[in-house]
C-alpha positions in Angstrom: 63.4 118.6 99.2 65.2 118.5 95.6 66.5 114.6 95.0 70.0 115.5 94.1 70.2 118.0 97.2 69.1 115.3 99.1 71.7 112.9 98.1 74.3 115.5 98.6 73.0 115.8 101.9 73.9 112.1 102.5 77.2 112.6 101.4 76.8 111.0 97.7 78.4 113.1 94.7 76.8 112.1 91.5 79.6 110.8 88.8 80.4 111.4 85.1 78.2 108.3 83.9 75.0 110.5 85.5 73.7 107.3 87.2 76.2 106.1 89.9 77.4 108.1 92.8 80.7 108.5 95.0 80.6 108.7 98.7 83.4 109.9 101.0 83.9 108.7 104.4 85.2 111.3 107.1 88.6 110.1 108.0 90.0 112.8 110.4 93.6 113.3 109.5 92.8 111.2 106.1 96.5 110.0 105.9 96.4 107.7 109.6 94.3 105.0 109.4 93.7 102.1 111.4 94.1 98.8 109.4 90.2 97.6 110.2 88.7 101.0 108.5 90.9 100.3 105.6 89.3 96.9 105.5 86.0 98.1 106.0 85.9 100.7 103.5 87.4 97.8 100.9 84.6 95.6 102.0 81.7 97.9 101.6 83.2 98.6 98.0 83.3 94.9 96.9 80.0 94.2 98.4 78.0 97.2 96.9 80.1 96.5 93.1 81.5 99.8 93.3 83.9 100.7 90.4 87.0 102.3 92.3 88.6 103.2 95.3 89.9 106.6 94.9 92.5 108.3 96.8 91.9 111.8 96.5 94.2 114.8 96.8 92.7 116.1 99.7 93.7 112.9 101.9 90.1 111.1 101.7 89.0 107.7 100.4 86.2 108.1 97.9 84.1 104.9 97.0 83.3 105.3 93.2 80.6 104.2 91.5 77.8 103.0 94.0 74.4 102.8 92.8 71.4 105.2 94.3 69.7 102.5 95.8 72.6 101.0 97.7 73.7 104.6 99.0 72.1 104.4 102.7 73.1 100.6 102.9 76.5 101.4 102.1 76.5 104.5 104.8 75.1 102.0 107.3 77.5 99.6 106.4 80.5 101.5 107.2 79.3 103.1 110.3 81.3 106.4 109.4 80.2 109.8 109.5 80.3 111.8 105.7 83.2 113.7 104.7 82.4 117.3 103.8 83.5 116.8 100.0 81.1 119.0 98.6 78.9 122.0 99.1 79.7 125.3 100.8 81.6 124.5 104.4 84.9 123.8 106.1 86.2 120.6 104.0 88.4 118.0 105.7 91.6 119.3 106.8 94.5 118.5 105.3 97.7 117.3 107.3 101.4 116.1 107.4 102.2 113.2 109.6 104.8 115.7 111.1 106.5 115.1 114.8 104.3 111.7 114.8 106.2 109.8 112.1 108.5 113.0 110.0 112.2 113.5 110.7 112.2 116.6 109.6 108.8 118.2 111.1 109.4 121.1 113.4 105.9 121.0 114.8 103.0 118.6 115.4 100.7 119.0 113.0 98.8 115.8 113.7 97.5 117.1 117.1 96.6 120.6 115.8 95.1 119.4 112.6 92.8 116.8 114.4 91.9 119.3 116.6 90.8 121.9 114.0 89.1 119.1 112.2 87.1 118.4 115.3 85.9 122.4 115.3 85.4 123.2 112.2 84.7 120.5 109.8 81.6 120.6 107.6 80.9 124.1 109.0 78.3 125.8 106.7 80.5 129.1 105.4 80.0 131.5 102.4 82.0 129.3 100.1 83.9 126.3 100.3 87.2 126.4 102.7 90.0 124.2 102.6 92.8 124.0 105.5 96.0 122.8 105.6 98.3 122.1 108.6 102.3 121.4 107.6 104.7 120.4 110.1 107.5 122.2 108.8 108.5 124.8 106.0 108.5 122.1 103.1 104.9 122.5 102.8 103.8 118.9 102.0 100.1 119.8 102.7 100.3 122.7 100.4 98.8 125.3 102.6 100.1 128.2 100.6 97.1 127.3 98.3 94.7 126.8 101.1 91.8 129.2 102.3 94.2 129.0 105.6 97.3 127.5 105.6 99.4 126.8 108.9 103.2 125.9 109.0 105.3 124.8 111.4 108.4 126.3 112.1 111.2 126.5 114.6 109.6 128.6 116.9 106.3 128.2 116.4 103.2 128.3 113.7 103.0 131.0 111.0 99.3 131.0 109.7 98.4 131.8 105.9 95.3 133.2 104.8 93.6 133.6 101.0 95.4 131.0 99.2 93.9 128.6 96.7 94.5 126.2 93.4 92.3 126.0 90.5 91.2 128.2 87.3 92.8 131.1 89.1 95.1 130.1 91.7 96.2 132.6 94.3 99.2 132.3 96.9 98.2 132.9 100.7 99.0 136.1 102.6 101.2 135.5 106.1 99.0 136.6 108.8 100.9 136.2 112.0 104.5 134.4 112.7 105.9 131.7 115.4 102.7 131.3 117.5 101.7 128.4 119.5 99.4 126.0 119.0 97.0 127.4 121.2 97.1 131.0 119.8 96.6 129.4 116.2 93.0 128.4 117.4 92.2 131.3 118.5 93.3 133.0 115.5 90.9 130.7 113.3 87.9 131.4 115.4 89.2 135.4 114.3 89.6 134.2 110.7 86.2 132.0 110.5 84.3 135.1 112.1 85.2 137.7 109.8 84.7 135.8 106.5 81.0 135.1 107.7 80.4 138.4 108.0 82.4 139.8 105.2 82.4 137.1 102.4 79.7 137.2 99.7 78.2 134.1 98.6 80.3 131.7 96.4 83.6 134.3 97.5 86.3 132.6 98.5 88.7 134.3 101.4 91.5 135.4 98.8 88.6 137.2 96.7 87.2 138.8 99.4 90.7 140.0 100.8 91.2 141.3 97.2 87.7 143.2 96.9 88.2 144.7 100.8 91.8 144.8 100.5 94.5 142.9 101.4 96.1 145.0 104.0 93.2 146.0 105.4 92.2 142.4 106.3 95.1 141.7 107.6 95.1 144.8 109.6 91.7 143.7 110.9 92.6 140.0 111.7 96.0 141.3 113.3 
């Protein structure tokens, strides 16, 4: 196996200096942490002389600047799963505090987001696949620029598909409105299956929709 591929499979991402790596422990829900977990991450970063701890926009904590020979030892000390921070797969699910902590929330984004993360995080797909769950229309997790965005409303959840940021941004299209959390999970299964069957290699969901026809995809999934 290629050395770089092997290291990526171990959750290590080569950094700009071409000498050190970043490792990203998987923290389901990202924003909700126990103090002990933070201490463990900080202790490992300090033990292996990491250059920085980076809070990412995807709600991950990256330990940046680990030497190659220390990668496996750092993971052993952490005792945590690797985060899907790279590769063609479902990345960490981004959620907001919602009804657990936020006074503006209309739906429970935390419980739904954690269930989605449990089911799909790291699942291999034709391209990277980003998911966000927001408890209200303020959309703090930016669901409109995710492959799959879920937004809480007074009557349930809206599901949006095909969004992305990056060089060629695309706003997601609304697929269904005001459904229950159980119905959201059924819809996600359909979306994932459809995407796996129709997308080309390295083709994001939104680009696949444009190639096949947005109206056709929405009808097929409706």
